[in-house]
LODREN-227278 format. One record per residue (C-alpha): z, x, y. Coordinates in Angstrom, 1 decimal. Layout:
residues N
c3 c1 c2
Z X Y $
...
This chain:
residues 218
c3 c1 c2
45.8 -10.1 24.1 $
43.8 -7.1 22.8 $
41.1 -7.2 20.2 $
40.6 -4.2 18.0 $
37.4 -3.9 16.1 $
38.1 -2.8 12.6 $
35.9 -0.3 10.8 $
35.9 1.5 7.6 $
34.9 5.1 7.1 $
31.9 6.1 5.0 $
32.6 6.1 1.2 $
30.9 7.6 -1.8 $
29.8 4.1 -2.8 $
27.8 3.9 0.3 $
25.5 6.5 -1.0 $
24.4 4.1 -3.8 $
23.6 1.5 -1.1 $
21.5 4.1 0.8 $
19.7 5.2 -2.4 $
18.8 1.6 -3.1 $
17.4 1.2 0.4 $
15.5 4.5 0.0 $
14.0 3.1 -3.3 $
13.1 -0.1 -1.6 $
11.3 1.8 1.2 $
9.3 3.8 -1.3 $
8.4 0.8 -3.4 $
7.2 -1.3 -0.4 $
5.2 1.6 1.1 $
3.6 2.4 -2.2 $
2.7 -1.3 -2.8 $
1.3 -1.8 0.7 $
-0.5 1.6 0.6 $
-2.3 0.8 -2.7 $
-3.1 -2.8 -1.7 $
-4.4 -1.8 1.7 $
-6.5 1.1 0.4 $
-8.1 -0.9 -2.4 $
-9.0 -3.6 0.0 $
-9.9 -1.4 3.0 $
-12.4 0.9 1.3 $
-14.8 -1.9 0.0 $
-14.4 -3.6 3.4 $
-15.3 -0.4 5.2 $
-18.3 0.2 3.0 $
-19.5 -3.4 3.6 $
-19.0 -3.0 7.4 $
-21.0 0.3 7.3 $
-23.8 -1.2 5.2 $
-24.3 -4.5 7.0 $
-24.3 -4.8 10.8 $
-24.0 -8.5 10.7 $
-20.9 -8.3 8.4 $
-19.5 -5.7 10.8 $
-19.8 -8.1 13.7 $
-18.4 -11.0 11.7 $
-15.4 -9.0 10.5 $
-14.7 -7.2 13.7 $
-12.4 -9.8 15.3 $
-10.1 -10.1 12.2 $
-9.9 -6.3 11.8 $
-9.2 -5.8 15.5 $
-6.5 -8.4 15.5 $
-4.5 -6.8 12.7 $
-5.1 -3.3 14.2 $
-3.9 -4.3 17.7 $
-1.0 -6.7 17.0 $
2.4 -4.9 16.6 $
3.7 -4.9 13.0 $
6.9 -6.6 14.1 $
4.9 -9.6 15.4 $
2.8 -9.7 12.3 $
5.9 -9.9 10.1 $
7.4 -12.7 12.2 $
4.2 -14.7 12.3 $
3.5 -14.5 8.6 $
7.1 -15.4 7.8 $
6.8 -18.5 10.0 $
3.4 -19.4 8.7 $
4.5 -19.4 5.0 $
7.6 -21.3 5.9 $
5.6 -24.0 7.7 $
3.3 -24.2 4.6 $
6.4 -24.6 2.5 $
5.5 -21.4 0.6 $
8.4 -19.1 1.4 $
7.9 -15.5 0.1 $
10.5 -13.0 -0.8 $
11.2 -10.3 1.8 $
9.5 -7.8 -0.5 $
6.3 -9.8 -0.9 $
6.2 -10.7 2.7 $
6.7 -7.1 3.9 $
4.2 -5.8 1.4 $
1.6 -8.4 2.4 $
2.0 -7.7 6.2 $
1.9 -3.9 5.7 $
-0.9 -4.2 3.2 $
-3.1 -6.3 5.5 $
-2.6 -3.8 8.3 $
-3.4 -0.9 6.0 $
-6.5 -2.7 4.9 $
-7.7 -3.2 8.4 $
-7.2 0.4 9.6 $
-8.4 1.9 6.3 $
-11.6 -0.2 6.7 $
-12.3 1.5 10.0 $
-11.7 5.0 8.6 $
-13.9 4.1 5.6 $
-16.6 2.7 7.8 $
-16.7 5.8 10.0 $
-16.6 8.1 6.9 $
-19.6 6.3 5.2 $
-21.5 6.5 8.5 $
-20.8 10.2 8.7 $
-22.8 10.9 5.5 $
-26.2 12.2 6.6 $
-29.1 9.8 6.0 $
-31.1 12.7 4.6 $
-28.7 13.1 1.7 $
-29.1 9.4 0.8 $
-32.8 9.5 1.0 $
-32.9 12.6 -1.1 $
-30.8 10.9 -3.8 $
-33.0 7.9 -3.8 $
-36.1 10.0 -4.0 $
-34.7 11.6 -7.1 $
-34.6 8.2 -8.8 $
-31.0 7.3 -8.2 $
-30.2 3.6 -7.8 $
-28.1 2.4 -4.8 $
-24.9 2.3 -6.9 $
-25.6 5.8 -8.3 $
-26.2 7.2 -4.8 $
-23.0 5.5 -3.6 $
-20.9 6.9 -6.5 $
-22.3 10.5 -6.6 $
-23.2 11.1 -3.0 $
-21.8 8.8 -0.3 $
-18.4 8.1 -1.8 $
-17.4 11.8 -2.4 $
-18.6 12.9 1.0 $
-17.0 10.0 2.7 $
-13.7 10.7 0.9 $
-13.8 14.3 2.2 $
-14.5 13.2 5.7 $
-11.8 10.5 5.8 $
-9.0 12.1 3.9 $
-7.1 13.4 6.9 $
-7.3 10.2 8.9 $
-6.2 8.2 5.8 $
-3.2 10.3 5.3 $
-2.2 9.7 8.9 $
-2.4 6.0 8.3 $
-0.2 6.4 5.2 $
2.4 8.2 7.1 $
2.4 5.5 9.8 $
2.8 2.9 7.0 $
5.8 4.7 5.6 $
7.5 4.7 9.0 $
6.5 1.1 9.8 $
8.1 -0.1 6.5 $
11.4 0.2 8.5 $
10.3 -3.0 10.4 $
10.5 -5.0 7.2 $
14.2 -5.4 7.8 $
13.4 -8.1 10.4 $
12.5 -10.5 7.5 $
15.6 -9.6 5.4 $
14.3 -6.7 3.3 $
17.0 -4.1 2.8 $
15.0 -0.8 3.1 $
16.5 2.5 4.2 $
16.7 1.8 7.9 $
18.3 -1.6 7.4 $
20.8 -0.1 5.0 $
21.7 2.5 7.5 $
22.1 -0.1 10.3 $
24.4 -2.1 8.0 $
26.6 1.0 7.5 $
26.5 1.8 11.3 $
27.9 -1.6 12.0 $
30.7 -1.2 9.5 $
31.6 2.5 10.0 $
30.5 3.2 13.6 $
29.1 6.5 12.3 $
26.0 6.1 14.4 $
24.9 9.6 15.0 $
25.5 10.8 11.4 $
23.6 7.9 9.9 $
20.7 8.2 12.5 $
20.4 11.9 11.7 $
20.4 11.1 8.0 $
17.7 8.4 8.4 $
15.5 10.8 10.4 $
15.9 13.4 7.7 $
15.0 10.9 5.0 $
11.7 10.0 6.7 $
11.0 13.7 7.4 $
11.5 14.6 3.7 $
9.0 11.9 2.7 $
6.4 12.4 5.4 $
6.3 16.2 5.7 $
5.4 17.0 2.0 $
2.7 14.3 2.2 $
1.3 15.9 5.3 $
1.4 19.4 3.9 $
-0.2 18.3 0.6 $
-3.0 16.6 2.5 $
-3.8 19.9 4.3 $
-4.0 21.6 0.9 $
-6.4 18.9 -0.3 $
-8.5 19.2 2.8 $
-8.9 22.9 2.2 $
-9.6 22.4 -1.5 $
-12.4 19.8 -1.0 $
-13.8 21.4 2.1 $
-17.6 21.8 2.0 $
């Protein structure tokens, strides 16, 4: 007895499925990017300002920086299930990616704040600025210039790592492409299309970051 694996060719309706996956990828990456940046910058400033806080927060930051994203997704999914608080694939993926983004952004922010010369800070305080005024007008703009390139690199990694969210059931672009590969057996075509999709997202972001670096260069 012979078994023949049936398959269906690609159809125009599959483009809607891929577009939906592309939209899901962009939404999750944007959510995690905003969440991680808003959490990471204050955390990085606190770690740069207080040595004791840096020591206390270092283990947690190092854990999320070092553990592969795939393991983080699985562990968080299992944890919330054990707590009888199941999250939707979108929320779970955004949380895992956002926590990772916060951890790595905090390191970039910490290094950027520490790169601001102490003489600039002392000069600002000698002119009568308060600590918050000095942070707003001196340290934060200079730190943003110094850390922009590294932060963009993290953002690009975040966009690509969003493809791992499929392991918890989120249908992003890679998961949509894998579903079509299984049904149509058009592996090479879909893989090339997936690579092109991520390239079309990441390359303009990279080029625009270079433009911003030149524009804000001191």
